C-alpha positions as CSV (number, residue, x, y, z in Angstrom):
1,M,0.0,0.0,0.0
2,D,1.3,3.4,-1.0
3,E,1.7,5.6,2.1
4,R,3.1,8.7,0.6
5,F,1.4,12.1,1.0
6,P,1.7,13.6,-2.5
7,K,1.8,17.3,-3.3
8,S,-1.5,16.9,-5.0
9,A,-3.1,16.2,-1.6
10,R,-1.8,19.4,0.0
11,L,-2.6,23.1,-0.2
12,R,0.6,24.8,-0.9
13,R,0.1,28.4,-2.0
14,R,-1.1,31.3,0.2
15,G,-3.9,32.1,-2.4
16,E,-5.3,28.6,-2.0
17,F,-5.5,29.0,1.8
18,L,-7.1,32.4,1.5
19,R,-9.7,31.1,-1.1
20,V,-10.8,28.4,1.3
21,Q,-10.8,30.7,4.4
22,D,-12.8,33.4,2.6
23,G,-15.3,31.3,0.8
24,G,-15.5,28.1,2.9
25,R,-17.7,26.9,5.6
26,K,-16.3,27.2,9.1
27,F,-16.3,24.5,11.8
28,H,-14.9,24.5,15.3
29,T,-13.4,21.5,17.0
30,D,-11.8,21.4,20.4
31,S,-8.3,22.1,19.0
32,F,-8.9,23.5,15.5
33,L,-10.8,26.0,13.5
34,V,-11.5,24.2,10.2
35,F,-12.5,25.8,6.9
36,V,-14.0,23.5,4.1
37,S,-14.6,24.6,0.5
38,Q,-15.4,23.0,-2.8
39,Q,-12.5,22.9,-5.2
40,T,-12.6,25.1,-8.3
41,E,-11.6,22.1,-10.4
42,P,-12.5,18.6,-9.2
43,G,-9.7,16.5,-7.8
44,P,-8.6,14.7,-4.7
45,T,-9.4,16.3,-1.3
46,R,-6.5,18.5,-0.2
47,V,-5.5,19.7,3.2
48,G,-3.6,22.7,4.6
49,V,-2.5,23.3,8.1
50,T,-1.5,26.6,9.8
51,A,-0.3,27.3,13.3
52,S,0.5,30.8,14.5
53,R,3.1,31.7,17.1
54,K,0.2,31.9,19.6
55,V,0.3,28.0,19.6
56,G,3.9,27.9,20.7
57,G,7.5,27.8,19.4
58,A,8.5,26.3,16.1
59,V,8.9,22.8,17.5
60,Q,5.3,22.8,19.0
61,R,3.8,24.3,15.8
62,N,5.5,21.8,13.5
63,R,4.5,18.9,15.7
64,V,0.8,20.0,15.5
65,K,1.0,20.3,11.8
66,R,2.6,16.9,11.4
67,L,-0.1,15.3,13.5
68,V,-2.9,16.8,11.5
69,R,-1.3,15.9,8.1
70,E,-0.7,12.3,9.3
71,A,-4.3,11.9,10.6
72,F,-5.6,13.3,7.4
73,R,-3.4,11.0,5.3
74,R,-4.5,7.9,7.1
75,H,-8.2,9.0,7.1
76,T,-8.6,10.7,3.7
77,L,-11.5,8.4,2.7
78,L,-13.6,10.0,5.5
79,F,-13.7,13.2,3.5
80,P,-15.8,13.6,0.4
81,A,-13.8,14.0,-2.9
82,G,-13.3,17.5,-4.3
83,L,-12.8,19.4,-1.0
84,D,-10.1,21.8,0.2
85,V,-9.7,21.7,3.9
86,V,-7.7,24.2,6.1
87,F,-7.0,23.4,9.7
88,I,-6.0,26.4,11.9
89,A,-4.5,25.4,15.2
90,K,-6.0,26.9,18.4
91,K,-3.8,27.7,21.4
92,N,-4.6,24.4,23.1
93,A,-3.6,22.4,20.0
94,V,-0.1,22.2,21.4
95,E,-1.3,19.6,24.0
96,V,-3.2,17.4,21.5
97,E,-2.3,13.8,20.8
98,Y,-2.7,11.8,17.6
99,D,-5.7,9.9,18.8
100,Q,-7.5,13.1,19.7
101,V,-6.8,14.6,16.3
102,V,-8.3,11.5,14.7
103,R,-11.4,11.7,16.9
104,E,-11.8,15.4,16.0
105,I,-11.5,14.6,12.2
106,E,-14.0,11.8,12.5
107,K,-16.5,14.0,14.3
108,L,-15.9,16.8,11.8
109,C,-16.6,14.6,8.8
110,R,-20.0,13.6,10.2
111,R,-21.0,17.3,10.1
112,F,-20.7,17.7,6.4
């Protein structure tokens, strides 16, 4: 089984993030603010993760982003195809564990 996380599954440009945040639906979870938007051209569901300095230092921010990307990679099939999803870490996200991220993603996917 291929376990890579290809570039086609990631939001990479600032404009892509802004399009989702400006035109997408907003959801709150315990640790994240999540924006979901339909893609302009159909394709695989893509994810982007941001964490400001309010979350913590670089090590803490990168850890949170890695956890979200890994949970998304392993549970991509929960998301409908053709979506762009942006996770914005809240201050308490620095304390989150992988299992909690997975539970929040599962709960989120039931809402749309």
